[in-house]
VEXLO-506308 format. One record per residue (C-alpha): x, y, z. Coordinates in Angstrom, 3 decimals. Layout:
N
{node {X,Y,Z}}
...
This chain:
314
{node {0.000,0.000,0.000}}
{node {1.504,3.348,-1.019}}
{node {1.680,6.395,1.229}}
{node {-1.121,8.008,-0.785}}
{node {-3.362,4.914,-0.490}}
{node {-3.299,4.729,3.307}}
{node {-6.630,4.725,5.089}}
{node {-5.624,7.606,7.342}}
{node {-4.425,11.183,6.843}}
{node {-0.666,10.904,7.220}}
{node {1.754,13.680,8.109}}
{node {3.611,12.920,4.882}}
{node {0.456,13.366,2.812}}
{node {-0.401,16.610,4.600}}
{node {3.051,18.080,3.911}}
{node {2.884,17.082,0.248}}
{node {-0.526,18.745,-0.049}}
{node {0.719,21.900,1.659}}
{node {4.124,22.261,-0.015}}
{node {3.614,20.277,-3.193}}
{node {6.545,17.951,-2.526}}
{node {8.161,15.746,0.104}}
{node {9.440,17.555,3.196}}
{node {11.844,16.326,5.906}}
{node {11.245,16.869,9.616}}
{node {14.702,17.293,11.158}}
{node {14.969,16.715,14.924}}
{node {17.292,19.090,16.758}}
{node {18.092,19.710,20.419}}
{node {17.389,23.324,21.342}}
{node {19.271,23.124,24.632}}
{node {16.193,23.562,26.824}}
{node {15.425,22.013,30.206}}
{node {12.105,20.792,31.597}}
{node {10.076,22.363,34.446}}
{node {9.403,18.841,35.647}}
{node {13.128,18.269,36.146}}
{node {14.554,21.589,37.306}}
{node {12.116,22.143,40.167}}
{node {9.879,24.727,38.488}}
{node {6.894,22.392,38.956}}
{node {8.560,19.159,40.115}}
{node {11.777,17.144,40.168}}
{node {12.758,13.914,38.479}}
{node {10.792,14.268,35.257}}
{node {8.154,11.933,33.871}}
{node {8.899,8.365,34.859}}
{node {9.074,7.205,31.210}}
{node {11.375,9.998,30.035}}
{node {14.891,9.128,28.894}}
{node {18.001,11.085,29.763}}
{node {17.744,12.863,26.420}}
{node {14.308,14.223,27.242}}
{node {12.514,11.787,24.908}}
{node {14.448,12.999,21.894}}
{node {16.809,10.082,21.450}}
{node {17.289,10.604,17.724}}
{node {17.745,14.363,17.782}}
{node {21.146,15.818,17.028}}
{node {23.531,16.528,19.916}}
{node {23.176,19.821,21.766}}
{node {26.943,20.191,21.857}}
{node {26.702,21.571,18.311}}
{node {25.235,24.959,17.319}}
{node {21.668,24.733,16.057}}
{node {22.472,25.446,12.382}}
{node {25.119,22.697,12.502}}
{node {22.617,20.252,14.053}}
{node {20.153,21.088,11.316}}
{node {22.692,20.466,8.581}}
{node {23.774,17.180,10.185}}
{node {20.169,15.988,10.261}}
{node {19.582,17.014,6.661}}
{node {22.751,15.239,5.523}}
{node {21.630,12.040,7.276}}
{node {18.217,12.108,5.610}}
{node {19.716,12.868,2.219}}
{node {21.408,9.474,2.352}}
{node {17.940,7.978,1.787}}
{node {16.137,10.842,0.020}}
{node {18.807,12.858,-1.833}}
{node {16.373,15.017,-3.800}}
{node {14.399,16.557,-0.929}}
{node {15.030,20.306,-0.588}}
{node {12.510,21.466,2.036}}
{node {12.717,20.912,5.795}}
{node {10.766,21.339,9.026}}
{node {12.994,22.178,11.999}}
{node {11.692,20.046,14.877}}
{node {12.629,21.194,18.394}}
{node {12.010,17.858,20.106}}
{node {13.918,17.301,23.351}}
{node {12.626,18.400,26.736}}
{node {10.340,21.485,26.881}}
{node {11.000,23.929,24.090}}
{node {9.131,26.933,25.464}}
{node {10.675,26.675,28.932}}
{node {12.744,29.863,28.696}}
{node {12.269,33.625,28.441}}
{node {10.954,34.889,25.112}}
{node {14.259,36.495,24.139}}
{node {15.939,33.081,24.480}}
{node {13.206,31.405,22.430}}
{node {13.512,34.040,19.735}}
{node {17.298,33.705,19.566}}
{node {17.203,29.909,19.254}}
{node {14.239,29.517,16.913}}
{node {15.318,32.300,14.562}}
{node {18.697,30.650,14.088}}
{node {17.142,27.816,12.126}}
{node {14.074,29.255,10.425}}
{node {16.317,31.421,8.261}}
{node {18.504,28.506,7.163}}
{node {18.305,27.521,3.471}}
{node {15.459,25.139,2.716}}
{node {13.693,25.504,6.078}}
{node {9.994,25.999,5.366}}
{node {8.605,25.573,8.858}}
{node {9.134,24.806,12.505}}
{node {7.618,22.334,14.968}}
{node {7.966,22.991,18.685}}
{node {7.392,20.276,21.294}}
{node {6.412,21.577,24.711}}
{node {4.195,21.152,27.767}}
{node {0.831,22.865,28.299}}
{node {2.100,24.436,31.532}}
{node {4.834,26.338,29.660}}
{node {2.698,28.709,27.637}}
{node {2.716,32.118,29.345}}
{node {1.060,34.969,27.461}}
{node {4.279,36.498,26.162}}
{node {5.412,33.120,24.820}}
{node {2.111,32.508,23.045}}
{node {2.273,35.996,21.535}}
{node {5.694,35.189,20.093}}
{node {4.422,31.839,18.780}}
{node {1.535,33.712,17.147}}
{node {4.096,35.977,15.479}}
{node {6.004,32.939,14.229}}
{node {2.747,31.466,12.952}}
{node {2.209,34.562,10.829}}
{node {5.663,34.289,9.256}}
{node {6.234,30.544,8.969}}
{node {4.523,27.183,8.765}}
{node {4.230,26.253,12.476}}
{node {2.980,23.420,14.653}}
{node {3.057,23.262,18.445}}
{node {3.217,19.703,19.777}}
{node {1.664,19.479,23.240}}
{node {2.646,16.547,25.415}}
{node {-0.384,15.167,27.235}}
{node {0.207,11.372,27.252}}
{node {-3.138,10.579,28.922}}
{node {-6.373,12.384,29.756}}
{node {-6.566,10.493,33.042}}
{node {-5.283,12.498,35.974}}
{node {-4.619,9.348,38.007}}
{node {-2.204,8.200,35.291}}
{node {-0.597,11.636,35.142}}
{node {0.066,11.498,38.875}}
{node {1.457,7.978,38.587}}
{node {3.968,8.963,35.890}}
{node {4.851,12.257,37.639}}
{node {3.515,14.367,34.774}}
{node {3.063,17.349,37.140}}
{node {0.107,18.864,35.311}}
{node {-3.515,17.809,34.939}}
{node {-5.920,17.466,32.035}}
{node {-7.451,20.897,32.612}}
{node {-4.020,22.469,32.168}}
{node {-3.822,20.801,28.755}}
{node {-7.288,22.057,27.778}}
{node {-6.327,25.592,28.824}}
{node {-3.104,25.360,26.808}}
{node {-4.904,24.283,23.643}}
{node {-7.485,27.041,24.060}}
{node {-4.756,29.653,24.453}}
{node {-2.930,28.522,21.316}}
{node {-6.079,28.218,19.228}}
{node {-7.110,31.787,20.062}}
{node {-4.150,32.683,17.835}}
{node {-5.003,29.993,15.254}}
{node {-1.782,28.106,16.056}}
{node {-2.047,24.464,14.894}}
{node {-1.794,21.960,17.756}}
{node {-0.641,18.327,17.650}}
{node {-1.411,16.371,20.820}}
{node {0.987,13.634,21.931}}
{node {-0.560,10.544,23.563}}
{node {1.168,7.379,24.785}}
{node {-0.464,3.955,24.617}}
{node {0.556,1.394,27.228}}
{node {1.157,3.545,30.310}}
{node {1.113,1.777,33.714}}
{node {-2.346,0.758,34.858}}
{node {-4.140,1.908,31.718}}
{node {-6.755,-0.389,30.222}}
{node {-7.965,-0.576,26.633}}
{node {-10.986,1.552,27.573}}
{node {-8.791,4.210,29.177}}
{node {-6.558,4.462,26.093}}
{node {-9.592,4.728,23.820}}
{node {-11.036,7.357,26.143}}
{node {-7.867,9.458,25.875}}
{node {-8.220,9.626,22.097}}
{node {-11.959,10.239,22.240}}
{node {-11.785,13.045,24.790}}
{node {-8.964,15.065,23.234}}
{node {-11.106,15.460,20.110}}
{node {-14.370,16.038,21.915}}
{node {-12.905,18.451,24.472}}
{node {-10.289,20.431,22.506}}
{node {-9.766,21.988,19.090}}
{node {-6.659,20.232,17.795}}
{node {-5.456,19.635,14.250}}
{node {-3.067,16.715,14.679}}
{node {-2.278,13.780,16.931}}
{node {0.802,11.698,17.644}}
{node {0.006,8.222,18.962}}
{node {3.045,6.681,20.539}}
{node {3.789,3.257,21.923}}
{node {5.312,3.292,25.402}}
{node {8.999,2.458,25.128}}
{node {10.432,1.215,28.394}}
{node {13.976,2.531,28.585}}
{node {16.947,1.767,30.786}}
{node {17.787,4.404,33.409}}
{node {14.174,5.569,33.771}}
{node {12.037,5.497,36.900}}
{node {9.366,3.524,35.062}}
{node {11.728,0.571,35.014}}
{node {10.913,0.166,38.727}}
{node {7.208,-0.219,37.872}}
{node {8.086,-2.931,35.371}}
{node {10.279,-4.851,37.782}}
{node {7.583,-4.608,40.478}}
{node {4.922,-5.983,38.125}}
{node {2.973,-2.710,37.875}}
{node {3.571,-2.389,34.125}}
{node {2.731,-4.827,31.350}}
{node {4.238,-4.165,27.935}}
{node {1.834,-4.360,25.004}}
{node {2.100,-7.151,22.454}}
{node {2.338,-6.192,18.784}}
{node {-1.027,-7.619,17.708}}
{node {-2.657,-5.951,20.706}}
{node {-1.123,-2.610,19.772}}
{node {-2.099,-2.898,16.110}}
{node {-5.733,-3.620,17.032}}
{node {-5.761,-0.702,19.476}}
{node {-4.342,1.746,16.933}}
{node {-6.898,0.694,14.331}}
{node {-9.703,1.139,16.872}}
{node {-8.362,4.599,17.739}}
{node {-8.031,5.620,14.092}}
{node {-11.661,4.701,13.496}}
{node {-12.861,7.364,15.970}}
{node {-10.394,10.120,14.980}}
{node {-12.001,12.727,12.678}}
{node {-10.974,12.436,9.028}}
{node {-9.403,15.903,8.836}}
{node {-6.956,15.280,11.693}}
{node {-3.316,14.882,10.644}}
{node {-1.810,11.648,11.991}}
{node {1.753,12.663,12.842}}
{node {2.766,9.244,14.145}}
{node {1.346,5.802,14.946}}
{node {4.395,4.240,16.545}}
{node {7.893,5.379,17.461}}
{node {11.593,4.677,17.548}}
{node {13.943,3.922,20.411}}
{node {17.669,3.157,20.432}}
{node {18.235,-0.599,20.647}}
{node {20.954,-0.280,23.296}}
{node {18.711,1.626,25.725}}
{node {15.382,-0.132,25.042}}
{node {14.056,-2.646,27.571}}
{node {10.912,-3.343,25.534}}
{node {8.756,-4.020,23.670}}
{node {11.524,-5.252,21.379}}
{node {9.093,-5.756,18.490}}
{node {8.804,-1.966,18.293}}
{node {12.272,-1.855,16.749}}
{node {10.708,-3.211,13.545}}
{node {8.900,0.058,12.848}}
{node {7.903,-0.664,9.261}}
{node {6.558,-4.085,10.170}}
{node {4.311,-2.408,12.733}}
{node {3.101,0.233,10.269}}
{node {2.496,-2.386,7.593}}
{node {0.534,-4.491,10.077}}
{node {-1.668,-1.475,10.854}}
{node {-2.284,-0.900,7.135}}
{node {-3.125,-4.554,6.590}}
{node {-5.520,-4.660,9.553}}
{node {-7.374,-1.568,8.326}}
{node {-7.628,-3.155,4.899}}
{node {-8.822,-6.462,6.375}}
{node {-11.542,-4.631,8.292}}
{node {-12.379,-2.465,5.255}}
{node {-12.273,0.492,7.594}}
{node {-10.522,3.864,7.797}}
{node {-9.852,6.957,9.904}}
{node {-13.043,8.634,11.054}}
{node {-15.534,5.922,10.148}}
{node {-16.901,6.318,13.691}}
{node {-15.909,9.991,14.099}}
{node {-16.145,10.704,17.843}}
{node {-17.002,14.365,17.285}}
{node {-19.968,13.486,15.085}}
{node {-21.157,10.832,17.503}}
{node {-21.043,13.394,20.315}}
{node {-23.244,15.798,18.278}}
{node {-25.885,13.106,17.883}}
């Protein structure tokens, strides 16, 4: 099945529609910290978060941002040598956790680089003060922009368990603030968090679309990593890792209730082999994606067939 034939609205398809050609997303490390690590709201970080701030494939922060960008582009050109347009993706940690003058200095370094057509900024909903949102609104006027908001789960009991240090209402307030300025929002959810049932994971997807005005979603499999606090949950039997067929069925069920116009930024994820505890099947990313495609085809179903927003209106 080709990228264009998929039964869901892929990020790749969206970028091709918007720019008329293939576009790279290049992950870079902006050198930011996290309020959940430095004591601003808590210490220790989320229990699943790796030492790199969940940006294990971003370039190293020891290099200047334009150098990181070029390194990432060069790596991608080994597979796609003819691509000439790029999205600069500030991935690691919390990329609005700094004064506006710092944000402006770091973001503007890359948006003016040759070939950069847009910017994607990963952050937390509790790091969106008014002056920051005003600057993001300015960026949105000048460039193609997405803000990726980490939520992980709509369930506050899960958020407390993983030391998220903000609640669901904080997320809703963050989305509302960004959307007042028409800034596109991609919400990041994780399937397979400790204690979460199938119904809870389905509920997270359902509620983010019924409760908030978002334009994209990133569905991510929980990767259990070495040197994370969540490893203690696993060893104590409080965490069960999802099986591949279980995950594929779940993703297909979630896609069926996601509105058709929502951009699917991701359906699984990557993790470095040497730091991954499990699930080890997740290392075969394309096998997972192909299995999702095949299951949707077997069901003769597609994204939005049971659109949760439309069902709510009824």
